[in-house]
N, C-alpha and C positions, 0 to 999 in steps of 0.2 A: 522559481529558481532552477536553472539547469544543473542537473546532478550527473557527474561523471560516473562511469561504471565502477570506478575504484573507490567510491565514497558512498556513505549512507546518509540520507537526509534525516538527521535526528533533531527534531525541534527547531528546524530552520537552518542553522549554519552547517556547512559540510564538515564532517569529521572523518579522518582517514581510518579505515579499518586496520586492525592489527595484522601484520604480515603482508601488507601491500608491497608489490614489487615495483621497481622503476622509480622510486621516490628518493633516491640518495641525494640528488641535487636539491630537492624540495626541503628535506629534513635538515640538510646542511645549512641552507639559508635560514630556516626557521630557528635553528639552534642559536643564531646570533642574538635573538631576543632575550636569551637567558644568560648570556655571558657576563662575566665580571671583570674583563680585561680593561686596560686603559682605552679610551675612545680613539686615541691616535693609532691604535693597531689596525683600524679599518683602512688607513691610508696605504698599508702594505698590499692590499688587495686591488688597488687601482689597475685597470686594464687599458689596452690600447684604444678601447671604445670610449670609455668615460673615466672621470676621476672624481672621487668623493673629496670633500673638504670638511674640515672641522672649523666651525665658526668660534673663535675664542670669546670667552666672557671677559669680565672685568678682572684686571690683574690682582686687585686687592681682594677678590672674592673667589679665589681658587677653591675654597672650601665647598662651594656650590657646584663644582664641576660634575658632569655626569660620567658614568662609565660606559663601556661599549654597548651593553645590553639596554641600558636606559635610553641612550641616545638613538640607537638603531630602532628599537621598537616604537618610540615616539615619532621619529622621523618617517618611518614606513607607514604607520597608521595615518598620520596627518596627510602624507602625500597620496596615498592610495584610496583613502576613504573620505577625505576632506570635501566639504561643500564647494562646488564650483571648481573642482580640481581639473588640471590639464589632462589631455589624453595620455594614456600609458602605452608602453611598448609591450607586446606580447612576450610572455616568458615561456618559450618553447623548451620542452624538457623539464618543466617544473609546474607546480600548481600554486600560483600566487595567492589564491584565496586561503590555502592552508597556512602559508607563511604569515599572512596578515592575521589570521585567527590566533596563531601562536603569539604574535606581537600583542594582540588584545589580551590574551590570557596572561602574558608576562606583565603587562601594565596593571591588570587587575590584582595579581599577586603582590606587586609592589605597592599598589594603592592601599591594600589591606594592611601591609606592613607600615606604610606611612601614616595611616590613621592611628595606629597604636603608638607610633613614635611621636605623633603630634600631641597625643594625650600626655606622654612622658614629658615632652618639652614644656607643655603648659604647667603641669604639676611640679616638675623639678627644675624648670628653667625660667619660664616667663614670670612666675610668682617670685622668683629670686633673681631678677634680671641682672643686677650688678655682678653677682658671682658668675652667672652664665657668660656675660660679656668678657670677663677677665679670663675664664677658662678657654673660651673660644679664641681669644687673642693669643693665649699661650700656645694652643694647638696649631693655630695658623702660622705663628713664628717657627714652631718646631717643624712643621711640614716644609716651609720655605727653606729652612736651613738644611734639612735632610735631603732635599732635591739637588743640592749642589754636588758637583763632581768630585770635590775634595773628599778624600777617604776619611778625614777626621770629622766630616759634617754629621755623620750618623751619631758618633759619640757625643758631639757637641749638642745635638738636638735632644738626645736622651738626658744629658747633664742638665739642660735647661728645664726639662720637665721635672726631674728630681729636685732641682733647686726650688722651683715654684711650689712643689709639694711640701718641701721642708718649710718654706715661708708660710704656707697655709697652716701647717701644724703650729708654728710659733704664733701666728695670728690668733688661732683658736685658744691657745693657752694664755697669752697675754693680750687679752681683748681691750682695746682702748675705749670701748663704749660700756655703758651700763644700762640696766633695765631692758625695755623691749628691743631697742636697737642692737643691743649686745646679742640677744638671742637671734634676731633677724640676720645679723652679720654672720653668726656661726652657721645658721641654716643656709645662707647664700653661698658659703664655702662648701658645705657638706652635701647639700641636696643635688647640685649638678653632678657630683661624683656618683651619688646613689643612682641618679637618673641614667648615668652612663652605663653602669652595670646592668640596669634594667633594659636599656636599649640594646646592649650587647646580646642579651638572650634573645630578643626579638629578631635582631639582624642575623644571628647565627642560624636560627630556625628557618628564616626565609632563604638565606644563602644556600643552605643545604637542599631545600626544595628546588630552587632554581638550578643548582648544579646537577641534581638527579634528572631533571627534565632535559637539560643540555646533553648529559651522557646518554640518556635513553634514546633521544632522537638520532644521535650518531651511531648508536648500537643497532638501530633498525627496529626497535620495539614499537615504533609508531605511537608514542604517547599522545593521547588526544588533547586537543586544546579546548578547554571549557570556556565558553563565551555566553554566559546566561544573559548578559545585557543585550544580546542580539535577538532574544526571543521575546516578543511582545506577549504579555500575559493578559492584557485587556486593551480594548480599542483606544484608551486614553494615553497609552505609553508611546508618545510621539518619538522620543529619542531612540527607543528600541526599534521602532518601525523604520526610522531613517537609517539606522545602522544596518538593518536587514536589507533594505533596498540598496544601500551602498555596496554591500557584499554581493548582491545579485548583479548589480551593474558591473562590478569588477569581474565576475565570472563571465558575463556576456561579452565584455570587451576582450577577454582572453581568447574568445572564439572568433574574433573578427577576422575577415579575410582581406583586410587592408593593412599593408606594411609600408615601410618608408626606406628609401634608398638614400644613403648619406655619403655618396662619393666614395673616397678611399676607405671609409669605415664600413662599407658594404651595406647590406640590408639589416637594419637594426633588429636585433633579436635572432637573426640567422647567422650572423658572422660575416667575415670578409669573403670576397669572391677569390678562390684560390686557383680556379681553372676555367677556361672558356674555349668552346669548340664550335665552330660555325660552318654550316653547309650552305653555300649560296651558289645557285646555278640558274641559267635561263630556262624559262618555260617554253619549250619547243614542242611542236606537234609530233606525236608518234606516227600518225598517218597523215601524209601531206594532203590527202583529199578530204580530211575531216578536221573540223575545228575542235579546239580543246573545249571540253564541257565545262561551263562556268562552275567554279567552286570558290569557297572563301577560306580565310585563315582558320575560322572556327571549325570547319569540316576536318582540317588536318589535326587541329588540337584535339577534337573529340575522338578521332581515331587513335591518337597517341595516348589519350586518357584511358581508353578501353584496353589498349595493349599493356599499359603499365600495371594494370590490375593483375596481370599474369606473372609479375616479377617474382612472387613468392613461390611459384611453381617451377620445377625444373625436371630435366630428364633423369637425373640421378638423385638418389635419396642421401644427400650429404648435408642436410641442414639448410644452408644457403640463406637467402634473405628472409627476415621476419616480415610480417605484413606491414607495408608502409602506409603512411597517410598521404593521400593524393588529393590535392585541393587546387582550386583556381584562385590566384592571388591578384589583387589590384595593387600595383606598386606606385607610390607617390614620391617624386624626387624632392629632396630637401637639401639644404646646405650642409657641408661637411661639419661645420661647427654650430649648426642650428641648436637653439636652446629650447625649442618647443615644436610640437607638431599639431596638425589639425586634421581630423578624420573627415572623409567625405560625408556630406550631408545632403538632404533633399528627399524627394519621393523615391529615388532609386536605392535608398539605404534604409534598412530596418534592423533595429537592435544590433547596430555596428556591422551588419552584413550587407555588402553590395549585392543587389538582387541579380538573378541569373540573366535576365534580358540585358541589363546594363553591362554585365561582364562580356556578353557576346558582342555588344556594340563596341566596347573598348577594344576587344580583340580584333575586330574586323576593320575598324576605322582609325583608331588613334595609334598609328604606327610611325608617324613622322611629325616633328614639331613638338610644341608644348602639350602638356596634359599627362594624365596617368597612363600607365601601360599594363598590359595583361601578361601574366606568367602562369604556366602550369607547373606546380611543384610536387615533387615526390620526396617525402621526408621520413627519415628513420630517427627514432630516439633510442639510443643504445647506452650501454654501460650504466644502467639504472638511472638514466636521465643526465649522465655526465657528458655525453657526446650527442650532438644534434647534427645530422648530415642532411643537407637539403640540396637537391638538384632541380634547377629551374629551367623550364623550356619555354621559348617564345617563338612564334612564327610570324613573319612579316612578308608582305608582297609589295614591292615597289617597281612600277612599270612592268617589265617582263622577268624580273628576278625574284625568286622565292628564297628566303633565308630562314634557316632553322638554327637557332642558337641554344646551346646547352651550357649552363654555367653551374659550377660546384661551389657550395658554401658550407662551412664547417664551424660550429660553435663548440669550444672545448669545455673542460670541466670547470666547476666553480673553484675559486682560488683555495689553496690548501688551508688558508686561515680558517675557513668555515668548516673544515673537516677535522680540526684539532680538538681532541677530547679534553675535558677538564683535568688538569694535573694538580697533584697535591702541592700546596704552597710550602716551599722550603728554600733554604739558602745554605751556601757553604761557608764555614768559618774555620779559622785556624785553631788547631789544637793548642791547649794551654801550655803543655810541656814541649811537644814536638812541633815547633812553629813552622817547620817545613812541610807539615802534613795538614790536610783539611778534613773536616767531618761535616756531614749533612745534618742540619737542624730543621725540624719541622716547625712551620709557622702556623699561627692560628688561622682558621678559615676567614675570620673577620678581625682585623687588627684594630688597635685603638683609633688610629686616624680614620679608618673606614666607618667606624661607629659614629664618630663625631660628624663626618661628612653626611652620612645618611640622616642623622638626627637633625642637622642644620637644614637640610633640603626638605625634610618632611612637611613642615607647615606651608612651604611655598609651592608644593606640588598641586595645590588647588588652583594656582594661576600660572600655567606653564610659560606664558610670554615673559613674565618677570624672572622666572627661574632660568630661562634660556639666555636672557640678557645678562644675568649675573654670572652664570657658570659656563655658558656656551652651549652649542648644539651641533648636530651633524647635518651638513648640507648634502643632499643626495644629488647625483649627477643627472643632468637633463639632456635630451629627453629620457625619462626614467623608465627602466624595465628591470625587474628583479633579477632575471636570469643573466642577461648579457652585460649588466653593469659590472659584475665581478667575475666574468668568465676569463679563463686562461686559454692559451693557444693549444690546440690538440696535437701539434706537431712534435711536442716534446715527449709524448707518450707513444712508443713505437706501435703498439697494437691499435690505438685509436687512429693514428695516422694511416696505418694499413687499411683499416675499415673505410676511411674516407676516400682513399685513393682507389680501392677495389670497386667501390660502388659506381664509379664513373663509366667504366667500359660497358657493363651490361645495360645501363640506362641509355647511353648514347646509341648502342646498337638497336635497342627496342624502339627508340624514337625514330631513328632513320628508317627502319624496316616498316614501321607503321605509316610514316609520311610517304615513302615511296609507293606503298600499296595504294594510298589515296590518289597519288599522281597517276599511277597506271590505270586506275578505274576511271579517271577523267580524261584519258587520252593524251597524257604528257609523256614525252620521250624521257625515260629515266636512266639512260646509259651514263650520262655525265654525273647524275646524282649518285648512281651506284659506284662509279669510280672515286668520286670525292668521298663518299661514305667509307669506302675501304681504306682510303688514305688516312682519314680521321681515326678509324679504328686502330690503325698503327700508331698514330701520334698520341692517342689518349693513354697508351701504355707507358708513356714517359712518367716515371715515378716521382717527379719533382713538383711539389706544389709551389705556386707562384703568387705574387700579389698582382692579380689580374686587373685590379682597379687603379693601379699606379702606372701612368703612361709616361714614357721617357720622351717628353716633347717640350 
């Protein structure tokens, strides 16, 4: 397994060390696995790239509905580790394996809780099924009434529960049966109530644990995700070995140098193209008596690559650029609304990486018509992973014209939904005497309806397909990538926008100077290239980002 410098390989899965920097986006996404909000909250985080949807369950089975953490962690694990899964989009600025491990850890915590709740349901519910069904019906009716927008709905729902409780007491006192069935009927009324109190203690303990992890992740304490099921203890544990291999595959795919261009949606994972600058001039001989020395696009790209390494150095000690990531990318075109992608395969690909000789071939030959294209990318991950700036460079030669194109891409912060810390549950109520004033009342961490919901779901968690059919599930957007699926635009944040815009000018000038140097060395007249470069250096200072992939045609 490939281990990043920010992680320690502890018994197999990668675990973030405490105090790691640049992991804000990762931990924000991971915190969703521990949340207890309504699952519909995720719809607020839909972006211009993709939209999540909530698959509804059966209307009569709302008691089996999942909350956000349950639906998110199950959907992410199934999508990113499932057998025969479709390719994923890289999560630039985040570590998807860390997010998946937190989802696995959250599932394990809930599974331990559900095991205890299943025991409670068997002892206090299944053995006294008639009483359990009656109480479940009452709570289902109460929840349905309480969800109405009518202000009197809450009072009516509480009245219903109190009335049923009173009827239960009367039933216990004036029992119509005698003998064994009388005692069984009394137990059928009382035992589900006792089971509810027992289940409440279990649910509160787990809810407190989940909320502490949620808060710790957003506070930056880097709480580790414990995934013991991913550590094979002996050769016979095939499930653990398969999980370990799935995590390793996820890590390898994250390092792939193959990306996908989806028209107006830009390059998936890198964001939309906000700016484009092109230098295109004829290749003319500098010396009329000497021919141009033959060179290829790759020679220009290699010179640009070497010069981009110097971006972090400057003549003044003023901070400047941090060290960027400079990589060669193979870009595959897909439809704007494509629901799946397929990565390059064959002898030229190894561990999701297109080999160097294949990259050179694509750079030199695939410049016109169908097929993949080559881009040289310089990328900065800033604001603790919340901002990803990518500048892509491509060089093409058609007939006697050499074109150098530089494009800017920016991926903004994850949606604020993921950076919201857990808040105490409370509500405002009118004061009894001063009706025009309100006061805040603290609510229990786990209310009565939530205990019933969790206890009812617990026995069915052993077979998720049935549970999803009854209560519903979260449908992730496709093609799926953790980082870009819920990314916001960076232009609403003044400093983030400034960083994206400022990066363009230095990169453009480095690219042009490196390219012109290669042309001069190979006997090309660079006067027109120099003039055009100066013009672009002026144009790039226009501070307005545009939707460069939307053409008015």
